[in-house]
N, C-alpha and C positions, 0 to 999 in steps of 0.2 A: 536805150533809156527813154521811157516815154516822157513827153513834156505835156503839161496841162495848163490850160488857160481858162480861168473862170471869168464870167461876165454877167451882167444883168442886175448888179446891185444898185443901190441908190437910197434916196431919202423918201420915206413914205409915212403917211399918218397911221396911227393905230386903226386896225380894222381893214387896212388896205392890203394889196397883193403885189407880189413881185414874182418873176420867173427867172431863176438863175440857170445859166448854161455852163457847161464844162466841155471844152473841146480838147481832144487828145491827139497827139502827134502820131501815135501808132495804134494799131488795132488793140482794143481792150475787150473785145466781145467775150473772151473766155474768163475774164476776171470778175470777181465780185467788186463792185464799185461803191464808194461811200462818200457821204457828205459830212463834213465836220464844221464846227464854228468855234471861234475864240473871241470872247469879249475882253475888253481891257481889264487887266488885273486878274483874269480868270484862266483856268486851264482849258486847253482845247477839248471839246466834247463832241461825241458822235451825235449826228442828227438823224441820218437815214442811211440805209444800205439797200443795194439791189444786186441780186446775184445774177449769174450768167443766164439763168432761165427767166429772169424778169420778176422774181419774187422779191418784194420789198418789205422792209421792216423799219420801224421808226422809234425814236426816243419818245418816252411818255409825254414829255413837254410839248411835242409838236404833233403828236398823233391826232388825226382828224383835221388838221390844218395844213399840213405839208404833204405833198405827193412827189415822189421821185419816179423818173422814167428814163429809159435809155433808147438810143437809136444806134445800134451797132454798126449799121452800114455807114452812117455819117460820123461814127466815132464820137458821139456826143452823149452827155448825161445832162439831165434836167432836174431842177427842183422847183416845183410850183409851191409858192408860199401864200396862203390865204389867211385872212383874219389875223394879220400880224399884230404882235404885242410889243411893247417897249422892251421887254426882256429878250426879244429876238435880236436886238441890236448886237451885231458882232461882225467879224470878218468871216466869210464862208469859203471853205475849201473843198475841192473834190480830190479823191485819191483812189488809186487802185489798191486792192487789198483791204478787206473789211476787218480783218483781225489785226494784222500788222501792216498798215499802209506803207508802201515803199517808194512813193513819189508824191511830190506836192507841187501845186501851182502857187501863184502869188496871192491868190484869194481875191474876193470881191466884197466890198464893204456894204453892209446893209444897216441902215439907220432908221429906226422907227421912232418918230417923235411928232 
């Protein structure tokens, strides 16, 4: 059972940038990986996915501002977030399984204010 640890969150002003990292305990190279976020009082929503070949896709709300990448050798997933907006405030999670995620970390809080 893979364990995931997200990091890199924090408080940033609108227009600022953050880079989130996700470290996996086991090899995840063959899995499609995803980033999700959940704001207070809202449902968890998908932010970005990246398949085993490195092809990424993004939610419309973050397209052009966020970039996801992966380092399979290091078992890490990244989310570069630029031009952050107040509506990006949420706890961010990474997960293996882009259609039906099957493991979750504790998340990392991103606050844009």
